[in-house]
N, C-alpha and C positions, 0 to 999 in steps of 0.2 A: 512406071518402069516395074517389072517383073523380078522377084527376088527367087520365089518358086512359083508353082503353079497356081497356088493359093495363097500366099503372100505377096503384097503389092507394095510398092512406094508411093506415099502420097505426101511427100514434105515439098518445102519450098525454097528457094535461091533467094538471097539477099544482095542487092548489087548497088544499093545506097549507102549501107553501112560504111562509116570511116573508121572508126574504134570499136572494136568487141569489148564489152564489159567496161568501155571507158578507158581503156588504156593499150589493148592490143591493134596493132596497123594490122589491117585486113586489105591489103589491094586486090585481091582477088573475090572478095565479098566473103559469104557465109551461108551455108546451110544449116537450116533446121528440118531435122527428119522426123517423119513420121509414118507408120505403116498400117497396112490393115490386113487382118487374116480371115478369110473368107471359108467358113466353115458352117456348119449346123447352125452354130453361133457364131455372129461376128464380131470380132474384137479390134479396136482401134489402137495402135500404141503409140500413147505420147500425144501432146498438141504442138503447136509451134508459136513464135513469137508473135507478138499482139498485132503487128501491122499486116499480118498474113492470114487473118482469122478468116476472111472470106473465101480467100485462093484456097484454105485449107479445106475448109467445109465442102467446096464445090467440088474438090479432090475427091473427098469421102463419097459425096453422093454419086459422082460419075462411076468411082470404081466398084461400088457397091451395088449398081444394076438396080438400083430401085428399092434396095432390100435397106431395112433399118439395122443398124449397129445395135448390137446388145449390151457390149462392155467399151469403156473408155480406160485403157490402162494407163497408168502414170507412174512412171519409174523415177521421175526427178522433178521436184518444183520449183526449179529456177525457172525465173520468169521467161525466158526463150524459149521454154519448153512447155510452160503452164499458163499462159497467159487466156487461150482460149478455151478452157475448160467449162466455165459458165455457159459461153456460146454454145458449146458442142451440148452440155446437159439441158439448156432450155430448146434447142433444135430438134433434140431425142429424148423426148419425156419420158420414153419406158426404158432408157438404157440405163444400167447401173456404172459405178465409178469403181476401178480396183486400184488399190493402191496401200503403202504403209499406214500405219498409224500415225507416225509423225506428219504424214504427209497431208492427211487429212487437217491435223492440228494448222500448218501453214495454210491449207486452203481457207480455213476459218478467218484467219489474219487477211488473206488476201481477198476474198471475195463477200466475207461477211457472213458466210455459210460454209458448212462441211459434208453438206449434202447427206445429211444423217440417215434419212429414208432410203437412200440409194447406194449406201454404203457396201464394198466388199473389201473387208480389211484381210492383207494378207502379210504374210511374213514368211522367213527362212523355213523352205519344207514345204510350203502351201501349193496347191494343184488349182488349177482352173481348168475345166475340161469343155472345149470347144465344138466337140464331134470326133473328128479324126484327130484333131491337134489337142496336146494337153500342154499347157502352159507351167513351168514349175519355176517357182519364184526364189531368188537368192539375195540373200541381205547384203548389201553392200554399203555399210555405213561408211561418210566421209571419203567416197570417192565421186566427188568432191564434196558432197554436202552431206547432213545424217541421215536423211529420211531415204536416201536411194536405194533403188531395187534393181536386180538384173532381173531378165527373164527367158529362160531356156524354153525353146519349143523342142519339145523330144520326137516330135514327128519328123520334121524338115531337119533338125540338127542345127537350129538356128540359135545364136546368142543375142537377146536383145541387150545392148550393155550399156544404156543410157548415154553420160559423158564420156564413159572410158572408149579408148579407141577413136575419139573424136581426133578431128583435124581442122584447121582454118582452110577458108576456102568453099566459094559455090561449088555446086556439082556439077555445073553446066559449064565450067571452065576447065579444060585439061590441064593438070598439073604436070608440067614436064619434068619436074625434079621427083615425080611419083609421091606416095602415101608418106614417108617416113619423116620428111624434112619439115612439113609444116605439122605432122602429128607430135613431132619431138618439141617443136617450140610451143605448141597447145599444152602437151603434157607437162613440160618443165615450167611453164607460166602459170598454169590452172591448176593441174593436180598434183605437182612434183612435192608438195609438203605431205604430202598423204602417202607417201611409199609403203609404210608398214601395212595400210587399210587396202592398198592395192596388192600386195603379196598375198595377203588372206582370201582374196576374191580368187585372184590365180590358182590359188591352191584348190578352191572349189572347182573352178573350170577344168583343171587338170583331170579331173574324174569324167568329163563328158566328152562326148564325139561332137566336135564342132566343125561343119561344114561351111559355116556362115556367119560373120560376126556383123550386126546390123546397129551401128551407133546412133546417137543422135546428131552428130555434125561430121560432114565427110562422105566419103564413099562408103558403099557396101562391102566388105571384104570376103572373098571367097577363095577356098583351095589352099594354093601357096602363099597367097598375101596374107591370110586369116593366121595362119601358121608364122609368119614372118612377123607380123604383129605383135602375136603372143610372146614370141622370142625376145623382141624388142621391149616390151613393156614388162617382161621378166628382169631384164637387164636394168630399165630404167627406174623400176619401183624398188629395186634391191641397192640403188645407187652404185651398179658398177660400171665398169670401164666399156664402152663401146668401141673405140677405136683407140689404139696405142699412138701416143703423139703428145704435145705440148700446147695448150693455149696460152697466148700472150696477149695479155690485154693492158691497154695504156690509156691514161690521159696527158695532155701535155698543153702548157700557156703557151710557150714561146718557142715550141718545135725542139727543145733538146732532150727532153724525158723521151717524145717519139722517136729521135734519133737513137737513144739507148736501147730501146725496145726493138727498132729495126735492126739494130747492130747486133742484139742478142739472138733475134730470129734468124739472121744470117750464121752466126756461130752456132746453133742449134743444127740447123740443116748441113753446115760443113762437118758435124761430129755425126752426122748418118740419122738424125730424128727422123722417124718415117714420117712425121705430119704435124708441121706447125701451122696453127692456125693464130693469126695477127689481127686484132681489130682496135680503132681507135673508139672508146665508150663515148666519147661524147658525139661521136658521127655516125655510129652505126645503131641499128635499132637495137633496145637493151636487152629484149627477149632474144633476140637471136645469139647475141652473148652470153646469156645465161645457158641458153641451151648448148653452146660451145664448151661452158664450163663444167657442163654434167658429162658432155659427150666424150672429154678425153680425160685422162686419168691424173694428167698434171698440168697445173696451172701457176704462173708467173704474172705477177701484177705490178705494174709499173704507174707512179704517180708522183705528184709533186707535194711536199708540204704547203698547207692552206691553213691559215688563222691558228697555227700550232697544231693542227691534225691533219686530216686526208681532204685532199681536193673533193669537193661536193660529188661530182659525179661518181667518184669511185667509192666513196663512203655509201651512196644509196645503193651502188651495186652491189658492195659485198654485203650489204642487208638483203637484198633480193636473193642472195646465196642463202645466207644463216636462215633465213626463213621459211626456206624451200627443205632445209634438213642436210645442207651440203655436207659431205662426209666421203670418208675412205680416200683421200686425194692427197697428194705432195705438191705442196704451194711453195713458191719462192717470191721475194719482193724485191722491185727496185726502186729507191727513193730518189726525188730531186729536192735539194733545200739548198737557197743560196747562203742562209747563215746558221740555221739552227734544223737539220733535216730531223723531222719527227713521223715520217708516213709509215715508214716500216715497222717502226714499234706500235704505232697507233692500228694499224692495218692485222698485225700480229694479235693485238689484244682482242679484235673483233672477231677471229676464228677461236677463242678460248673455249667457246662452250660447245665447238663442233665435235663431234664422234670422228676418231681416227683419222686427224688431220696431222700429216707432217711436215713441219715448218722447215724448211732448208737453214742451215746454220748459217750458209753465205747469204749476207744481205747487201746488195750492192748499193752504194750511196754516190748519187753523182752531185758535184756541188757547181751548179748552173751547167757545165758543157762537159763532155764525155772527153777523157786524155788516156793515155797508156794504163795508167792506172786503173781506171776505170774499165778498161776493155779486159785487163786482167781478171778482175774481179767477175766480170761477164762470163769469161772463160771457166773460172771455176764454180759459178753457179750453174752452168750448163752442164759441166761434170757430175754436179751433186743432184740437180734435177732429173738427169737421164740415170743414174744409177740405179 
C-alpha cells in the first residue's frame, strides 16, 4: 500500500489472534503496522509482532527493490511492535537503529543487547535527514509506555503516531462502523489512563501541518479522517463529553434489577433524553461498556448488594473506570437488596477519589422487585440526572 510516492506500508494482518493483550476481544483480528520511507537513505518505521517476522522482512525486501535499509526507527517497545528488531539487525548488519534512550534500555532486557555500536539515540527535537525527507522526533512519554516517540515527516506531512490513533481490527477487513468505534474502545481500554500525556502530545501536534496519520494499529488516516481523529482524541484525552445522553449499566441476578434499569431507561426517553445507552455488564463486552461510560456525560449504575458490598461484575467495572481516570461526569445509583441494601453506599465510596464527579442525591433502592414507590424514585433520579 502506498502512503505517499515515497512512503510505503509494509505491515501485517493477524487473523488468528483471539484476545489482544490477553484481554480485548478482537473478532476482526489485528493489524501491526510498519512503514518504509524510500529516500537517499531508507528508513523502516517500527517492527511487527513476533509471529510475522518473516512476512515483514519479506515486505521490506520487496518494497526496497534490492536496496538495503539504513535505519530502523523504533517508536514503541511493546512486544507487538518490537519483537523482530534483532532479526532485522541480523539481516541488515550495516543498518542503524534509531530510538529513545529508554527504548535501548528495554532492548537490552528483551534481546540481551542494546546494539551499542549501532545506536542513534534521539529525543524531543532531534532530527534525522534521509535526503528529501526530514524526520522530526516528538517525545510522547506514557502514550502509553514511557519510552514512546512520535515521528513527523515534515516533507510529506505524515505523523507516525506509535500506538496513538490506533484501533482494533485487521486492515484487510472493512469496518462498516468506520474508524471511531473500535478506535474508541482501543483508546479507553489501553491509553485512557494517560489523558494528560495525550493532551501534551496533541498540543505539540497542533503546531504541525498534518496530512496523514500513520499509527501502529489500524488504518492510515488522511484528510478529513485525520482531522476527525485529532478532534476525537482531544475530547477523549481531556475526559470531555462526546455525545449528550445517559449511559445506564446494570447487573442482575434474578432479573429484578434488570427490570428497574429498563424502566429507568424508558423514563429517560419519555423525558426527552437524546440518547440512552443500556447494557447488561455481565453479558456485554466489558470494554464496550467502558467506552460508553466515557462517551456520554452521564452514567447510572444499577446493581445488587452482594456479600454486603457490590455484585462482583459491577465492582470490577467501576475499577476499570477509576483506574482510567474517570472524571467530569454526573453519576446516579440504583441498588437492590432483599434485607440490607448496601450497593449504592459502596459504589459511591469507589468514586471518592475521582475528579469532578457529581453524585446524584437521589439513590433508588429496590427491595427485591419494583413497585410504585420505586418508580417514583426512578422518576426523581431521571429528573436529577438530566438537570
